NUMIDO-114569 format. One line per 8 residues: number of its first residue (from 1); their letters; for each residue x, y, z of C-alpha. Coordinates in Angstrom, 3 decimals. Each point is the difference from the previous one (the first is absolute). Layout:
BEGIN
NUM	a	X,Y,Z | ...
REM end
This chain:
BEGIN
1	mirivilg	224.981,57.249,229.926 | -1.067,3.079,1.594 | 3.010,2.350,1.278 | -0.866,2.023,2.981 | 1.779,2.766,1.656 | -1.322,0.280,4.018 | 0.121,3.264,1.744 | 0.155,-0.273,3.406
9	tgnvathl	1.317,-2.434,2.802 | -2.473,-0.007,2.716 | -2.390,-2.879,0.900 | -2.142,-0.095,-3.020 | 3.013,0.428,-2.535 | 1.930,-2.724,2.024 | -2.702,-2.455,-0.371 | -0.739,0.751,-3.773
17	lkafvasp	3.751,-0.103,-0.758 | 0.222,-3.616,1.497 | -3.221,-1.092,-1.876 | 1.256,1.552,-3.371 | 3.357,-1.501,0.340 | -1.327,-3.359,0.708 | -2.230,0.019,-3.097 | 1.184,-1.281,-3.389
25	kteviqly	-2.154,2.623,-1.647 | 1.390,3.068,1.420 | 3.551,1.540,0.174 | 0.861,2.558,2.524 | 2.591,2.045,-1.605 | 0.464,2.733,2.469 | -0.712,1.014,3.497 | -0.144,3.740,0.794
33	nrnqkgld	-0.315,1.766,3.304 | 0.771,3.495,0.853 | 2.527,-0.687,2.761 | 2.683,-2.668,-0.102 | -0.926,-1.458,3.599 | -2.906,-1.500,-1.377 | 1.773,-1.517,-2.950 | 2.583,-1.577,2.073
41	etdfkghk	-2.465,-1.970,2.307 | -1.711,-1.915,-3.018 | 1.548,-3.331,-1.261 | -0.528,1.151,-3.773 | 3.172,-0.721,-1.858 | -0.971,2.168,-3.192 | 0.639,3.399,-1.057 | -1.143,2.375,2.903
49	ttateell	-0.091,4.009,0.021 | -0.680,2.793,1.957 | -0.270,2.510,-3.025 | -3.107,0.091,-2.169 | 2.120,0.967,-3.138 | 1.828,-3.240,0.364 | -3.649,-1.763,-0.731 | 0.482,-2.845,-2.587
57	eadcylia	-2.731,-0.600,-2.577 | -2.580,-2.343,0.901 | -3.634,-1.478,-0.957 | -1.151,1.662,3.052 | 1.122,2.020,3.344 | -1.823,-1.044,3.290 | 0.120,2.724,2.597 | -0.412,-1.594,3.492
65	ipddaiae	0.574,2.951,2.366 | -1.997,1.903,2.640 | -3.123,1.354,-1.542 | 0.624,3.734,0.617 | 3.253,-0.250,-2.009 | -1.359,-1.811,-3.115 | -0.931,3.030,-2.083 | 3.385,1.786,0.468
73	lssllpfk	2.045,-2.938,-0.892 | -2.088,-0.609,-3.078 | 0.585,3.531,-0.910 | 3.816,-0.572,0.545 | 0.169,-2.750,-2.660 | 2.152,1.278,-2.885 | -1.910,-1.978,-2.898 | -3.331,0.302,-1.553
81	nrlvlhts	-2.690,-2.434,-1.525 | 1.043,-2.814,2.028 | -2.140,-2.151,2.263 | 0.269,1.222,3.773 | -2.225,-1.979,2.647 | -0.434,0.657,3.595 | -0.938,-2.390,2.610 | -2.171,1.905,2.366
89	gsvaitdm	-3.417,-0.656,1.014 | -1.023,3.901,0.526 | 1.766,1.856,-2.675 | -1.951,0.704,-3.330 | 1.566,-1.118,-3.329 | -0.320,3.936,-0.871 | 2.328,0.864,3.000 | 2.874,-0.915,-2.165
97	dsknrrgv	1.916,2.185,-2.522 | -1.868,-0.337,-3.429 | 3.165,-0.023,-2.007 | 0.211,-3.870,0.244 | -2.579,-2.619,-0.414 | -1.641,-0.603,3.368 | -1.288,-2.823,1.912 | -0.499,-1.671,3.198
105	fyplqtfs	1.167,-3.378,1.285 | -1.456,-0.223,3.557 | 0.512,-3.074,2.106 | -2.507,-0.475,2.533 | 1.706,-1.180,2.986 | 1.943,1.004,3.370 | 3.645,0.091,-0.607 | 2.894,-0.643,2.266
113	knrnldfs	3.496,-0.545,-0.872 | 0.800,-2.949,2.203 | -3.305,-1.925,-1.136 | 0.024,-2.785,-2.850 | -2.926,0.574,-2.058 | -1.396,-2.268,-2.647 | -0.814,2.798,-2.722 | -2.092,-2.522,-2.162
121	eipicvet	-2.944,0.668,2.709 | 0.487,3.681,-0.025 | -2.707,1.763,-2.208 | 1.558,2.886,-2.173 | -2.131,2.859,-1.089 | 0.854,1.445,-3.060 | -0.843,3.180,-2.021 | 1.494,1.525,-3.278
129	enaqdltl	-1.039,3.034,-2.288 | 0.149,-2.281,-3.176 | -1.022,-3.496,-1.074 | 3.563,-1.027,-1.281 | 1.517,1.249,3.543 | -2.744,-2.217,1.823 | 0.990,-3.106,-1.968 | 3.657,0.469,1.219
137	vkklgnai	-0.943,0.651,3.506 | -2.216,-2.918,0.234 | 2.964,-2.378,-1.340 | 1.808,1.642,2.580 | -2.470,-0.827,2.776 | -0.437,-3.563,-1.301 | 3.869,-0.563,0.242 | -0.317,0.311,3.726
145	snqqfein	-3.630,-0.686,0.874 | -3.090,-1.933,-0.508 | -2.357,2.778,0.842 | -0.393,3.337,-2.041 | -2.745,2.712,0.021 | -0.472,2.940,-2.362 | -1.099,2.492,2.227 | 0.184,3.927,-0.554
153	sdkrkqlh	1.132,2.724,2.465 | -3.202,0.741,1.596 | -0.920,-3.500,0.967 | 3.587,-0.812,1.023 | -0.107,2.840,2.571 | -3.215,-1.455,1.259 | 1.899,-3.501,0.202 | 2.955,1.431,1.741
161	laavfvcn	-2.345,1.435,2.780 | -1.573,-3.205,0.315 | 3.261,-1.581,0.546 | 1.087,2.455,2.589 | -2.983,-1.150,1.840 | 0.131,-3.764,-0.277 | 4.095,0.102,0.503 | 1.399,3.050,1.696
169	fvnhlyqv	-2.893,0.487,2.340 | -0.377,-3.505,0.831 | 3.732,-0.451,0.855 | -0.301,3.080,2.264 | -2.741,-1.923,1.751 | 2.269,-3.022,0.323 | 2.356,2.378,1.746 | -2.634,1.161,2.331
177	gfeitskn	-0.704,-3.632,0.842 | 3.692,-0.631,0.418 | 0.006,3.012,2.392 | -2.727,-1.482,2.203 | 1.407,-3.618,0.284 | 3.359,1.413,0.785 | -1.029,2.383,2.610 | -1.741,-3.114,1.421
185	elpfsili	2.910,-2.451,-0.167 | -2.022,-1.912,-2.466 | 1.471,-1.467,-3.370 | -1.160,1.751,-2.919 | 0.441,-3.293,-1.977 | -3.042,-1.484,1.831 | -1.968,2.376,-2.456 | 1.715,-1.340,-3.260
193	pliqetaq	-2.481,-2.836,-0.586 | -2.818,2.752,0.349 | 1.709,2.491,-2.553 | 0.555,-2.977,-2.470 | -3.692,-1.258,0.309 | -1.351,3.604,-0.336 | 1.969,0.252,-3.238 | -0.782,-3.546,-1.198
201	kikeaspa	-3.973,0.517,0.207 | -0.074,3.040,-2.379 | 1.131,-2.211,-2.719 | -3.238,-2.029,0.519 | -2.540,2.773,0.186 | -0.215,3.734,0.354 | 1.293,1.848,3.235 | -3.449,1.134,0.825
209	emqtgpak	-1.092,-3.602,-0.093 | 2.663,-0.853,2.368 | -0.236,2.807,2.418 | 0.078,-1.302,3.826 | 0.576,1.686,3.457 | -1.603,1.957,2.507 | -0.730,3.139,-2.201 | -1.856,-2.281,-2.695
217	rndqktme	-2.132,-1.573,2.530 | -0.844,3.476,1.973 | 1.847,-1.621,3.413 | 0.052,3.349,1.840 | 1.123,-1.584,3.287 | 2.926,-1.536,-1.637 | 0.873,3.155,-1.826 | -0.233,2.152,3.206
225	khllllne	2.242,-2.436,1.992 | 2.926,0.350,-3.196 | -0.576,3.740,0.408 | 0.831,-0.053,3.670 | 3.264,-2.038,-0.784 | 0.874,2.566,-2.275 | -0.254,3.122,2.351 | 3.738,0.515,0.134
233	eplqkqly	0.326,-0.201,-3.814 | -2.118,2.729,-1.333 | 0.948,-0.235,-3.582 | -0.417,-3.905,0.055 | -3.512,0.662,1.568 | -1.002,2.567,-2.558 | 0.961,-2.563,-2.678 | -2.103,-2.676,1.605
241	kliseaiq	-2.931,2.278,0.036 | 0.301,1.532,-3.489 | 0.384,-3.600,-1.316 | -2.931,-1.455,2.033 | -2.268,2.599,-1.216 | 0.896,-0.335,-3.570 | -0.736,-3.764,0.548 | -3.475,0.670,1.816
249	qtygrkel	-0.901,2.346,-2.740 | 0.853,-2.353,-2.816 | -2.168,-2.442,1.369 | -2.809,2.043,1.178 | 0.781,0.267,3.735 | -0.288,2.946,2.179 | 3.202,2.072,0.685 | 1.891,-0.406,3.169
REM end
């Protein structure tokens, strides 16, 4: 059984905690957070601490905190030559303090505390500095997920960038659609089947093959009508033009 200490109580840490507690192959022996409030809000019944000097000895330490705090926390760990992993998509393995054996355990998913997720379907991207640690990290991944990918820091940064486009940016476009429907007293739910079918189609073919819409077919009249409707929303209008131009350039159409 792999003994784990989790450092952090945010969205990623919360879901990892649930997954590892539920797995018969892992044991979370301690939960760390820099403030007591975060610890009090968890359901974890094991040992909790706000002091790095109280961290227990474990097989690995998972740092699941905001990206800009990872390097500092790794430098504050009061031990050496232990396996320390971070869970970030954009932080390099070398950003952590070299006094410990460094690695990455990056679950590629969007996390919200109030959402139930099946971790077995979440891809885990792993990286270590030596083969022995990689074997352990892969065992750790296999304890909760059916998908693992060995990806170095440079490629992981590119993957994280792609994830921002397909997740964060797309979700913001959902918000734009929500604002337009709400403003016009239309139910946003009427768009849900369209959203689901769009996501379903790219399981069967590439996004390029599945692209539709007025920009793809160079329907200038429809696009001009849409732009007129957005006259009172300059930011949405700018988004519409920029994305339409990107689609047209991708498929060899002339720009708006």
